[in-house]
C-alpha positions as CSV (number, residue, x, y, z in Angstrom):
1,X,19.5,17.0,31.6
2,X,19.0,18.0,27.9
3,X,19.4,14.4,26.8
4,X,16.8,13.2,29.2
5,X,14.3,15.8,28.0
6,X,15.0,14.8,24.4
7,X,14.4,11.1,25.2
8,X,11.1,12.0,27.0
9,X,9.9,14.0,24.0
10,X,10.8,11.2,21.6
11,X,9.1,8.6,23.7
12,X,5.9,10.8,23.9
13,X,5.9,11.1,20.1
14,X,6.3,7.3,19.8
15,X,3.5,6.8,22.3
16,X,1.2,9.1,20.4
17,X,1.8,7.2,17.2
18,X,1.2,3.9,18.9
19,X,-2.0,5.2,20.5
20,X,-3.4,6.3,17.2
21,X,-2.6,2.9,15.7
22,X,-4.2,1.1,18.6
23,X,-7.3,3.3,18.3
24,X,-7.6,2.4,14.6
25,X,-7.2,-1.3,15.4
26,X,-9.8,-1.1,18.2
27,X,-12.3,0.5,15.9
28,X,-11.7,-2.2,13.3
29,X,-12.2,-5.0,15.8
30,X,-15.4,-3.4,17.0
31,X,-16.7,-3.2,13.4
32,X,-15.8,-6.8,12.8
33,X,-17.6,-7.9,15.9
34,X,-20.7,-5.9,15.3
35,X,-21.7,-6.7,11.8
36,X,-21.1,-8.2,8.4
37,X,-20.6,-4.9,6.6
38,X,-16.9,-4.6,7.6
39,X,-16.3,-8.3,6.8
40,X,-17.9,-7.8,3.4
41,X,-15.8,-4.7,2.7
42,X,-12.6,-6.5,3.6
43,X,-13.5,-9.6,1.5
44,X,-14.2,-7.3,-1.5
45,X,-11.2,-5.1,-1.2
46,X,-8.5,-7.5,0.0
47,X,-9.7,-10.8,-1.5
48,X,-11.5,-9.5,-4.6
49,X,-14.6,-11.5,-3.7
50,X,-18.1,-10.8,-5.2
51,X,-21.6,-11.9,-4.1
52,X,-23.4,-14.8,-5.8
53,X,-25.1,-13.7,-9.0
54,X,-23.1,-10.4,-9.0
55,X,-21.2,-9.3,-12.1
56,X,-17.8,-7.8,-11.6
57,X,-16.5,-5.2,-14.1
58,X,-13.0,-4.0,-14.2
59,X,-12.5,-0.6,-15.9
60,X,-9.0,0.1,-17.1
61,X,-8.1,3.7,-17.8
62,X,-6.7,4.2,-21.3
63,X,-4.0,6.5,-19.9
64,X,-2.7,3.7,-17.6
65,X,-2.1,1.3,-20.6
66,X,1.6,1.2,-21.6
67,X,0.9,-0.9,-24.7
68,X,2.5,0.3,-27.9
69,X,0.4,-0.1,-31.0
70,X,1.4,-3.2,-33.0
71,X,3.1,-2.5,-36.3
72,X,2.6,-5.0,-39.1
73,X,5.3,-5.2,-41.6
74,X,4.4,-6.7,-45.0
75,X,7.2,-9.0,-45.9
76,X,5.6,-9.9,-49.2
77,X,6.6,-6.7,-51.0
78,X,7.9,-7.0,-54.5
C-alpha cells in the first residue's frame, strides 16, 4: 500500500510539472497567433535579427574579457 501511495504522489508531481510546461507553451502559441511582437522578440533573441535601418551595438563588459595584455620584448637590445 505504501508503494502505491508513493507512486501516486510521484505521478502527481510529474503531472504538475507537465501542466506548468503545457501552460507556458499554450501562452507562447497564443502570443504567436495574436501578433508580431512575440515573433519579433524571438527573431531578435534567438536569431540575432535587427530591423532594416537599425544599428546593432554589442557592449562587452571589461570584467568578462580574459585577454592578457600583450608584452612586447625588444630583441634588438645591445
